[in-house]
C-alpha positions as CSV (number, residue, x, y, z in Angstrom):
1,M,44.7,-32.1,12.8
2,T,42.5,-35.1,11.9
3,G,42.8,-37.3,8.9
4,G,44.3,-35.8,6.0
5,T,43.0,-32.3,6.5
6,M,44.0,-29.7,8.9
7,Q,42.0,-26.4,10.3
8,Q,43.4,-23.5,8.2
9,P,44.0,-20.0,10.2
10,T,41.0,-17.5,10.0
11,P,43.0,-14.2,10.5
12,D,41.1,-11.3,11.7
13,T,39.8,-8.4,9.6
14,R,42.1,-5.9,10.6
15,S,45.1,-8.1,10.1
16,V,44.0,-8.7,6.5
17,R,43.7,-5.2,6.0
18,A,47.0,-4.5,7.6
19,L,48.7,-6.9,5.5
20,D,47.1,-5.2,2.1
21,W,48.5,-1.7,3.3
22,L,51.9,-3.1,4.3
23,N,52.1,-4.3,0.8
24,F,51.2,-0.9,-0.7
25,F,53.6,1.0,1.5
26,V,56.6,-1.3,1.2
27,A,55.7,-1.1,-2.9
28,N,55.9,2.8,-2.4
29,V,59.1,2.6,-0.7
30,Q,60.9,0.0,-3.2
31,T,59.9,2.5,-5.9
32,G,62.0,5.1,-4.7
33,F,65.3,2.6,-5.5
34,G,64.3,2.4,-9.0
35,P,65.1,4.9,-11.7
36,F,65.0,7.9,-9.4
37,I,68.6,6.9,-8.5
38,A,70.3,7.1,-11.7
39,S,68.7,10.7,-12.0
40,Y,69.6,11.6,-8.8
41,L,73.1,10.9,-9.1
42,A,73.2,12.4,-12.6
43,S,72.0,15.8,-11.2
44,H,75.2,15.4,-8.9
45,K,77.7,15.3,-11.8
46,W,78.0,11.7,-11.5
47,T,79.1,9.9,-14.8
48,Q,77.1,7.4,-16.7
49,G,79.9,4.9,-15.9
50,E,79.9,5.8,-12.0
51,I,76.1,5.5,-11.9
52,G,76.3,2.0,-13.6
53,L,79.0,0.8,-11.0
54,A,76.7,2.0,-8.0
55,L,73.7,0.0,-9.5
56,S,75.6,-3.0,-10.0
57,V,76.9,-3.0,-6.4
58,G,73.3,-2.9,-5.7
59,T,72.2,-5.7,-8.0
60,I,75.2,-7.8,-6.6
61,S,74.4,-7.3,-3.3
62,A,70.8,-8.4,-3.6
63,M,72.0,-11.7,-5.6
64,V,74.7,-12.6,-3.0
65,S,71.8,-11.9,-0.1
66,Q,69.0,-13.9,-1.8
67,V,69.9,-17.2,-0.1
68,P,71.3,-15.9,3.3
69,G,68.2,-13.5,3.5
70,G,65.7,-16.4,2.9
71,A,67.5,-18.7,5.4
72,A,67.6,-15.7,7.9
73,V,63.9,-15.4,7.9
74,D,63.5,-19.3,8.1
75,A,65.7,-19.2,11.3
76,L,63.6,-16.6,13.0
77,R,60.5,-17.6,14.3
78,N,58.9,-14.1,14.6
79,K,58.4,-13.1,10.9
80,K,57.1,-9.6,11.7
81,A,60.6,-9.1,13.5
82,A,62.2,-10.0,10.2
83,A,60.1,-7.8,8.1
84,A,60.5,-4.9,10.5
85,W,64.3,-4.9,10.6
86,A,64.4,-5.2,6.8
87,I,62.1,-2.0,6.8
88,I,64.3,-0.1,8.9
89,A,67.4,-1.0,7.2
90,I,65.7,0.4,3.9
91,I,64.9,3.6,5.7
92,I,68.6,4.0,6.5
93,S,69.4,3.5,3.0
94,A,67.1,6.3,1.7
95,L,68.4,8.5,4.3
96,L,72.0,8.1,3.4
97,L,71.3,8.6,-0.2
98,A,69.3,11.7,0.7
99,A,71.9,13.0,3.0
100,S,75.1,12.7,1.0
101,P,75.2,11.6,-2.7
102,T,78.9,10.6,-2.3
103,V,80.6,7.2,-3.3
104,V,80.7,5.8,0.4
105,A,77.3,6.7,1.3
106,V,75.7,5.7,-2.0
107,M,77.5,2.4,-2.1
108,A,76.5,1.5,1.6
109,A,72.9,2.4,0.8
110,E,73.0,-0.2,-2.2
111,V,74.4,-2.7,-0.2
112,F,71.8,-2.5,2.7
113,H,68.8,-2.1,0.2
114,G,70.2,-5.3,-1.5
115,F,70.1,-7.4,1.8
116,A,67.1,-5.8,3.2
117,S,65.0,-6.4,0.4
118,C,65.8,-10.0,0.4
119,M,64.7,-10.5,3.9
120,L,61.6,-8.3,3.3
121,V,60.2,-10.3,0.4
122,P,60.2,-13.6,1.9
123,A,59.3,-12.3,5.4
124,M,56.3,-10.8,3.8
125,A,55.4,-14.1,1.9
126,A,55.9,-15.8,5.2
127,L,53.5,-13.5,6.9
128,A,50.6,-14.3,4.2
129,L,51.5,-18.1,4.8
130,A,51.3,-18.2,8.1
131,M,48.0,-15.9,8.1
132,V,45.8,-17.9,5.7
133,G,47.5,-21.3,5.4
134,R,48.5,-23.1,2.4
135,Q,45.0,-23.8,1.0
136,N,44.2,-19.9,0.7
137,L,47.7,-18.8,-0.1
138,G,47.1,-18.3,-3.9
139,D,44.2,-15.9,-3.4
140,R,46.3,-14.2,-0.5
141,L,49.4,-13.8,-2.9
142,G,47.1,-12.3,-5.7
143,R,45.8,-9.9,-3.3
144,N,49.2,-8.9,-2.1
145,A,50.1,-8.3,-5.9
146,R,47.3,-6.0,-6.4
147,W,48.2,-3.7,-3.3
148,A,51.7,-3.7,-4.3
149,S,51.1,-2.8,-8.0
150,I,48.7,-0.1,-6.8
151,G,51.5,1.2,-4.3
152,S,54.0,1.1,-7.1
153,A,52.0,3.4,-9.6
154,V,51.0,5.8,-6.9
155,A,54.7,6.1,-5.7
156,A,55.7,6.4,-9.1
157,G,53.4,9.6,-9.8
158,L,54.1,10.9,-6.1
159,M,57.8,10.7,-6.4
160,G,58.0,12.0,-10.2
161,L,56.0,15.0,-9.1
162,C,58.6,15.5,-6.0
163,G,61.5,15.1,-7.8
164,E,60.2,17.4,-10.7
165,Y,58.9,20.3,-8.5
166,V,61.0,20.2,-5.4
167,S,64.5,18.4,-6.0
168,P,65.6,14.9,-6.9
169,R,67.0,14.5,-3.6
170,A,63.3,15.1,-2.0
171,V,62.4,11.8,-3.7
172,F,64.6,9.9,-0.8
173,W,63.1,11.7,1.8
174,L,59.7,10.8,0.9
175,T,60.9,7.1,0.4
176,A,62.1,7.3,4.1
177,A,58.7,8.7,5.3
178,L,56.8,6.3,3.5
179,A,58.2,3.6,5.1
180,L,57.0,4.7,8.4
181,P,53.2,3.8,7.6
182,A,54.6,0.4,6.6
183,L,55.7,-0.3,10.2
184,V,52.5,1.0,11.4
185,A,50.7,-1.6,9.2
186,L,53.2,-4.2,10.2
187,A,52.4,-3.8,14.1
188,M,48.6,-4.2,13.4
189,I,49.2,-7.7,11.9
190,K,48.4,-10.6,14.1
191,Y,49.0,-14.0,13.9
192,D,50.2,-17.0,15.9
193,H,53.9,-17.3,15.3
194,R,54.1,-20.7,16.9
195,A,51.4,-22.3,14.6
196,A,52.9,-20.9,11.5
197,P,55.1,-24.1,10.6
198,L,51.9,-26.2,10.8
199,A,50.2,-24.2,8.7
200,A,52.4,-24.8,5.8
201,T,51.0,-27.6,3.9
202,P,47.7,-29.3,4.6
203,G,47.7,-32.6,4.9
204,K,51.5,-33.0,6.0
205,R,53.1,-32.2,9.4
206,A,55.7,-30.0,9.3
207,A,59.1,-31.0,11.2
208,P,58.7,-30.4,14.9
209,T,60.6,-27.7,16.8
210,G,64.1,-29.3,17.5
211,E,64.3,-31.5,14.8
212,P,66.6,-30.9,12.0
213,R,65.1,-29.1,8.9
214,E,65.4,-30.1,5.4
215,T,69.0,-29.0,4.4
216,I,69.7,-26.7,1.5
217,F,71.3,-30.1,-0.3
218,D,68.0,-31.9,0.1
219,L,66.4,-28.7,-1.4
220,L,68.5,-28.7,-4.4
221,R,67.8,-32.5,-5.1
222,D,64.4,-31.5,-5.5
223,R,63.4,-31.6,-9.2
224,R,60.5,-29.3,-8.9
225,M,62.7,-26.8,-7.3
226,L,65.3,-27.3,-9.9
227,T,63.1,-27.1,-12.9
228,F,61.1,-23.8,-11.7
229,A,64.6,-22.3,-11.0
230,A,65.6,-23.0,-14.7
231,C,62.1,-21.5,-15.7
232,V,62.9,-18.4,-13.8
233,V,66.4,-17.9,-15.4
234,L,65.0,-18.4,-18.8
235,F,61.9,-15.8,-17.7
236,H,64.3,-13.1,-16.6
237,L,66.8,-13.9,-19.4
238,S,63.8,-12.9,-21.9
239,N,62.3,-10.3,-19.6
240,A,64.7,-8.1,-18.1
241,A,66.1,-6.3,-21.0
242,M,63.0,-5.8,-23.1
243,L,61.9,-2.6,-21.8
244,N,65.1,-0.9,-21.5
245,L,65.9,-1.9,-25.3
246,A,62.5,-0.4,-26.1
247,A,63.0,2.6,-24.1
248,G,66.4,3.1,-26.0
249,E,65.0,3.0,-29.4
250,V,62.0,5.2,-28.5
251,T,64.5,7.9,-27.2
252,A,66.6,7.4,-30.1
253,G,63.7,7.8,-32.6
254,M,61.2,10.1,-31.0
255,G,61.7,13.9,-30.0
256,D,59.0,14.8,-28.0
257,N,56.9,13.2,-25.1
258,V,59.5,10.5,-24.8
259,Q,59.4,10.6,-21.2
260,L,55.6,10.4,-21.1
261,V,55.7,7.4,-23.3
262,I,58.1,5.5,-21.1
263,A,56.3,6.4,-17.9
264,A,53.0,4.9,-19.6
265,C,55.1,1.9,-20.2
266,I,56.0,1.6,-16.7
267,I,52.3,2.4,-15.4
268,V,50.2,0.4,-17.8
269,P,51.9,-3.0,-16.7
270,Q,51.1,-2.2,-13.3
271,A,47.2,-1.6,-13.8
272,I,47.1,-5.0,-15.5
273,V,48.8,-6.5,-12.4
274,A,46.6,-4.8,-10.1
275,L,43.4,-6.2,-11.9
276,M,44.8,-9.8,-12.6
277,S,46.8,-10.8,-9.8
278,P,43.8,-11.9,-7.6
279,W,42.3,-14.0,-10.6
280,V,45.9,-15.6,-11.0
281,G,45.9,-16.6,-7.3
282,R,42.5,-18.2,-7.4
283,T,42.9,-19.7,-10.9
284,A,46.4,-21.3,-9.8
285,Q,44.2,-23.1,-6.9
286,A,41.5,-24.3,-9.1
287,W,43.4,-25.4,-12.3
288,G,46.7,-26.0,-10.8
289,R,50.3,-24.2,-11.3
290,R,51.3,-25.5,-14.6
291,P,48.4,-24.0,-16.9
292,V,48.6,-20.6,-15.3
293,L,52.3,-20.7,-15.8
294,I,51.9,-21.4,-19.5
295,L,49.4,-18.6,-20.0
296,G,52.0,-16.0,-18.4
297,F,55.0,-17.0,-20.0
298,C,53.5,-17.2,-23.5
299,A,53.2,-13.6,-23.3
300,L,57.1,-13.2,-23.2
301,P,58.1,-14.4,-26.9
302,L,54.7,-12.8,-28.2
303,R,55.8,-9.4,-26.5
304,A,59.2,-9.5,-27.7
305,L,58.1,-10.1,-31.3
306,L,55.7,-7.4,-31.4
307,F,58.7,-4.9,-29.9
308,A,60.8,-6.1,-33.0
309,A,58.1,-5.6,-35.5
310,V,56.6,-2.5,-34.1
311,G,58.0,0.8,-35.6
312,N,55.3,3.2,-34.0
313,P,56.8,4.3,-30.4
314,Y,52.9,4.9,-29.2
315,F,52.1,1.2,-30.0
316,L,54.7,0.2,-27.3
317,V,52.3,1.2,-24.4
318,P,49.7,-1.5,-25.6
319,V,52.4,-4.1,-26.2
320,Q,53.2,-3.6,-22.3
321,M,50.1,-4.7,-21.3
322,L,51.6,-8.1,-21.8
323,D,54.2,-7.4,-19.6
324,G,51.3,-7.1,-17.2
325,L,50.1,-10.4,-17.6
326,S,53.6,-12.0,-17.2
327,A,54.1,-10.0,-14.1
328,A,51.0,-11.0,-12.5
329,V,51.7,-14.6,-13.4
330,F,55.1,-14.6,-11.9
331,G,54.7,-12.6,-8.9
332,V,52.1,-14.9,-7.5
333,M,53.5,-18.1,-8.6
334,L,57.1,-17.7,-7.3
335,P,56.1,-17.6,-3.6
336,L,53.2,-20.2,-4.3
337,I,55.6,-22.7,-5.9
338,A,58.0,-22.1,-3.2
339,A,55.2,-23.0,-0.6
340,D,54.4,-26.0,-2.6
341,V,58.2,-27.3,-2.7
342,A,59.4,-26.5,0.6
343,G,56.5,-24.7,2.8
344,G,56.2,-27.6,5.0
345,K,59.7,-28.6,5.5
346,G,60.8,-25.3,7.1
347,R,62.7,-24.1,4.1
348,Y,60.0,-21.9,2.6
349,N,61.7,-18.4,2.6
350,L,65.1,-20.2,1.6
351,C,63.5,-21.8,-1.5
352,I,62.2,-18.0,-2.3
353,G,65.7,-16.9,-1.8
354,L,66.8,-19.6,-4.3
355,F,64.4,-18.8,-6.9
356,G,65.2,-15.0,-6.2
357,L,69.1,-15.8,-7.0
358,S,67.8,-17.4,-10.1
359,A,65.9,-14.3,-11.3
360,G,69.1,-12.2,-10.7
361,I,71.2,-14.5,-12.8
362,G,68.8,-14.3,-15.5
363,A,68.2,-10.8,-15.4
364,T,72.0,-9.9,-15.2
365,L,72.5,-12.2,-18.3
366,S,69.7,-10.6,-20.2
367,T,71.0,-6.9,-20.1
368,A,74.4,-7.8,-20.8
369,L,73.7,-9.9,-23.7
370,A,70.8,-7.8,-25.3
371,G,73.1,-5.1,-25.1
372,F,75.9,-6.7,-26.7
373,V,73.8,-8.2,-29.6
374,A,71.9,-4.8,-30.0
375,D,75.3,-3.0,-30.4
376,H,76.6,-5.6,-33.1
377,F,73.5,-6.9,-34.6
378,G,70.8,-4.3,-34.1
379,N,67.8,-4.3,-31.9
380,T,65.6,-6.3,-34.3
381,V,68.1,-9.4,-33.8
382,S,68.3,-8.8,-30.1
383,F,64.5,-8.7,-29.8
384,L,64.3,-12.1,-31.6
385,G,67.0,-13.5,-29.2
386,L,64.8,-12.4,-26.2
387,A,61.8,-14.0,-27.9
388,S,63.8,-17.2,-28.2
389,A,64.6,-17.3,-24.5
390,G,61.0,-16.7,-24.0
391,A,59.7,-19.5,-26.0
392,A,62.4,-21.7,-24.2
393,A,60.8,-20.9,-21.0
394,V,57.5,-21.8,-22.3
395,L,58.7,-25.2,-23.5
396,M,60.5,-25.7,-20.2
397,V,57.0,-25.1,-18.1
398,W,55.1,-27.3,-20.8
399,L,57.3,-30.3,-21.2
400,V,59.4,-30.5,-18.0
401,M,57.8,-28.5,-15.1
402,P,55.8,-30.9,-12.7
403,E,52.6,-29.9,-11.5
404,T,53.4,-28.8,-8.1
405,R,49.6,-28.4,-6.3
406,D,49.2,-31.3,-3.7
407,A,46.6,-33.6,-3.8
408,L,44.8,-32.5,-1.0
409,E,44.4,-28.7,-2.5
410,E,43.3,-30.4,-5.7
411,E,40.5,-32.3,-3.9
412,N,39.2,-29.3,-2.4
413,A,39.3,-27.4,-5.6
414,R,37.2,-30.3,-7.2
415,D,34.8,-30.1,-4.2
416,T,34.5,-26.4,-4.6
417,A,33.8,-26.6,-8.4
418,A,31.1,-29.6,-7.7
């Protein structure tokens, strides 16, 4: 490293393509643990209460595992190994579900999947950071999100057909099978794990090996981390219950084509994410983080207000395009801001875990509060409450959230524009 600059990693084309496919197949696998579990368990005579309990175990497991999962990835020098173990644990979870829809097997699968996901997400972000360095991370994260969205859409179609024409159980055999090419793609990625810590923050030297890293208490005193964590809570408080509430309203008021409308409400945002994510990453590098965050967060209250006002269920699909905008911004910005805050201090993945915990808290509060308000005061009032939370998130970013892009990246952006 000379002066205030540092040579950025230059990954080979094969590794870049392999990381694309890793994101694609991991998204394939994670799709299998979405709504298909509820349908599968219902087909085996589980009650709605029992299904809700099983899904809650998975949610709680994921929330509890966010911080330990991130810390574990930080502690492992070989990020590929962390990702590989997480994928193998997810395979085991899928096989448990496919083999035996009993209480013990399902609960064990939910716990395994919760912890594995909390290791896999930061491990993949760490791989991206190690491969391309801080200056190119926004662009790389946008590309990751694009491939993940394509993977989710493709997997939803394949698994829907598999569940319809083979059996609900076959969805989880397919999920386990799709994890195998993810392992192949991971094996094809090459990067120098010894140089990974130095790639974290241009112009700043990471703590040398053997020196104490920044502690979690140091991280919790960082105003940028605390402010964005609050933004994450408000984002998910507004966002998490919105589609579920709209889907319930559609199901109650519409006879035919309900499943097609709901499927379109899921697939359309994925297409928007695939289209917009690379632009989000590049723009965050050129403009800074706050303008992009404000743009994505503004879509939340607007979407909630439209859901409250719109009576035609077919109009829900174009409204869901706003969800694609929010998801594209949030999916790219969370790991990017984590790199800004803690990437050069050996706590990048722990920071991602803390943000993930914030997301889980917001989502849990969202579904509980929105359901309670809808039952007692109606869906319109519930949507207005979600819109208020979204507006609070926008104000938090606008008035309180500091810009986290470092000075050297800002200078490089100005040089590029000139």
